[in-house]
Steps between C-alpha positions, in 0.01 A plus 500: 500500500711480803435731794788561749547679828837666531595578862792733583563796721684677219262678268761540235550117472100461475496752217776325310345161547167623378664661189705204399258214594187652346682560178415163360126579522382184692620581837308735745697633788359635826730649753526533878761676707461283819391151603193646678370667186576189306302272731196733466535495116520114491190484705318709237649368189615166356856499373689247299838564681656721752845671463651626822807673634673360806589806695176702585445713804177353640591138450767323285415279206537164685233615751277614223537169331427299813183708560391447134563126507267455798224610266622380159768235475502487127510863348857560334721726726821652350756703704652781315754655741846642521527326844607160385763321711500124481344438850196741404450326151489162659259618770281655237485203265447248791224726631303459179630757255516395124792717407751739652641749241752753597477872399784624298623797305402349159131613518372365174652160527395449859137579412515262205628235734213591750247493235617145389491382857145636548382334183653173578360484861148620397483260201617213735227594746233520236608158360478360854147641541405359156631167600310521836192588324536219244577255777196616686280455200644172437440387851135620492456313159648197633280509814193559268594208275579268794176595679288487183218248497557468127751234398797658351830367355811695360706329231815581325547506116537138476167443684656384828322597818689760708231572766165347582274664753333315785154495315656329192679244721172417674315451178773271357515313829851592605617628837866609428576748245834331434306206356391701194789759464703422179247271350343588167148639524409273216564197744176606686287517187340188342344670206551681285841374431768781546815426298821710565427710189170611651688692774676723228164562321348599838778751591447652148121499529528676843154381638307170479159391648339158477397188681721196595501189677742525789661217703537488873779341705296186555432458129149621501396770258268797498373759239658839535467826324845645437629864447859555392683827471860554388718708731743735316804732608504861420619425143211268441715183498315207660596394861256221523119477566255487776213247499190535690224231504159419637387150612185460303402198693444711802275732292308204356445373860378848608279529207359142553437603877317818389288323254417227764398781743292666237326168426446432863341847557267462205407141611425624856284796359303259283447254794409785737217607265385132464499464873291818546233368254458152668170434627438494879417124499827430321782357710780746454753294707613276208513805268735681730720203542511426132622855433753499777627157373563653151709779666733293723790280377401173339464219737400701797212416736245785539248470781205755538312507832201677632512658854207481737449684825853646465653183625379191300677417166333267263687389181269564206733420207833356417683512178818305383579212275300188550804307626575762767144532604465116527821464699416774749146353548665164553714630776236687688238224440218718353422754230655831544168687420294516802779473753417732794750662742454696807731793565661486842432871548207720422529783252630380172412822338782670693745214452487436132715698260333705242753418231685190404797436733719201557365293807758364734420183699407268220194271502457549872467870460231497226298235682511698818658207682183276450669219311708242695867558494558169319265602223657839466849338473373261225348797304813695546720217355268486198692606182250784445596677823711818424427847620144599609328826423164615620265783531159588669213639306386788701272793427364761737664336793333169445680186387303317220763232435858401474724327242823317516737375237759234560768541239726241343863514640713769336202709372351822591242722323661780293203724534352496857335846424286326235381249754434784748302686230277193443455444866383857547247453220377175662470669855289781348276253304453262795412793727249623246346164450459455872326829537266396205418178675411681821275733298326204345434350848304818627128415520246722329378788723142479584268728314383806697 
């Protein structure tokens, strides 16, 4: 249906227009005898087009058109007037009118002409709206595809890539879209082999899902899960296909990291139970150092120390490879275990972190400046020396110990929270063991 507003100060013209234009059955005509009435009706109802006379008492058609265009620049506006000198027609058309049709004595033919002009202008406007809507949808879809984290590629009927979103370029190792545009999608697949005939079968099959080995720009490969869907036009004819794929190597790495995390959590839980069951006369220092050494990157040096009087640190256990331990002890000129250091400031319980953090300052920082600078420099140059992490063992405001791990260059623990979990268990157990020792030292009370 097409809904029109016909504006004319002559009620007879409005009646004739309504009679002839509504005769077809798909035009609905509302009428107004002045521009003022028309403006009120436009504010209350949506019209597909406006038909207006030029000469009207309150304001002429050009003034009415100018006012309307300030609010709606696209609605079709047709002049139907007996006042049609050349200057007025030009002024109307340049002012935004779509048609200027003169009134005449041949009523039937002039309304047929008017109906044709109305339909043409409304259909043109609707086509423009449809194109704008389609264009808007396409822009939204393009933005969605471009911003998608899923690698996507659009290919034509020959299998040539016409578009590849940034996620796919990143997975393939490319930086510029033009490096892949026009190449066959099969050029990026190592297996299974994709002959030209397979593209025709794919377009006929509509969809395909499976695994493939893909090739990156640098020649390396990765396993991918591939989803392919054929694109068709309104008649069902194939236009090409869109391929989305997932880098399975990332999933495998993530699965491996999760499995490693679960193993570490289970390991820490088991060791925490073992630690809690150790007898009071058992040296727990070596046990704690052993567990921490299993949790840090291979080739690290783990040092566990006890803390006395909140300021004296005594190394109780050190764990690493025999070669590393021997070299470190050679440099410092004595066994690591038993090395005692005095903090330069009182109150280690307030200084030591309660979770593992990276320690700045190297060897000098973890030895509280107690080693000679030349010795620190030699240890710092040792191939082991990478990043250093450490944590205090604190419970109830009291420090029971501290531990440090010197990591190989380029390594860092993936699961610091697992180390923190074990340290919290250790802190609680050491606190309980100390309390039990204190109780065992209490002399028997004299009998009454």
